N, C-alpha and C positions, 0 to 999 in steps of 0.2 A: 285377356279375360279368362277367368276360371269358368269353363263351360259346365263343369259338374255343379258348381254352386249356382250358376245361372239357370240351368234346366230345373234343378231342385226347387229354386224359389219361384219359377214360373208356374210349376205344377203344384205348389203348396196349397192353393185354395181347394184342391180336391180332397184334402184331408185323408190321403192314402199314403202307404209307404211308397216312396220314390227312391229307388236304389240304383247306384251306379253299377252296371254290368250284371250283377247277380245277387241273389239272396245270400247273405253270409252263412257259412257252414254252421249247422246246428240251430239256426233260427227257425222259429215257427212260421210256416208259410200261411199268410192270410188268404181269405177267399178272393180278394181283389188286391192287386198291387201292380206297380209299374217299375220296369227296369229300363235303363237307357245306356248308350255308349256312343262315343264319337267314332264313326267308321273311317272318316277321312278328314284331313285338314290340309289345305293347299293355298298358295298365294292366289289371290283374285286380282290384285292390283299391285304392280311393282313399277318402280322408276328409280333409275340410278342406284341399282343394287339395294334398294330399300323397299320393304313390304309395307304397303299402306292399308291393305285390306286382305283378310283371310276368309276363304270359303270353308265352312265346316259342315260336314254331313253327319247328322245326328239320327240315330235309330232309337225309337221309343217302342218298347214292347209292353202291351197291356195283357196282363195275366188275370183270368177271371174264371170262376166256376159258374156264376150266374150270367145272364145276358149282359153284354158289355156295350151295347149300341150307344146308350146315352153317355157313358164314360168316354168312349172314343170321340164322340162329338164335342164333349167338354174339353178334352185334351187338344183337339184341333183348334178350337176357339182360343184357348189360352196361349198355345204356341204361336198361332198366327198373329194374335194381338201383341205378342212380344217381338215380332219381327221375323219369325221363322216362316219359311215357305214350304208347304207340304209338296213332296215330289212323288211319293207312292205310298200306297197302303194295301195290305193283303192279310188274309187269314192264314196263319201258318197251319199246316196239317197237324191234327192231333195224333200223336204216336201212342202206341200201346204203353201203358204205365203212366202217361201224363195225367196229372190231376186237374189241370187248368186248360182252358182254351187260350190261344195266344193270337192277338192282333198285332201286326207289325206296321208301324208308321215311320216314314223317313222324312226328315225335314232338312232344308239347307238354311244356313244362317251366315250372314256376312258380317264379320267382326272388323270394324274400322278402327284405325289407330289415330 
């Protein structure tokens, strides 16, 4: 499975920029956008040297200048309805010079073959 394509399509109903890993260099940064990456991918089910299921740990970062509570709730709803299980979420500390607040969500997804 192309996890980049899958996450992008799952979050498409939000009608926001959904970007793999980061905003491209030189791009205009919107008031709200989403980045994501695959943190880890490992076999979840193996037999006779064949992998039948892969466990994928996906991190979704919500970047926002305004309040992002409802956006985060919508992301959780969409991801969970697509089979992702939320494992953790937290507010990343805002650093000097940061223009956006950042909410981090991590999900696990089991990709069956």
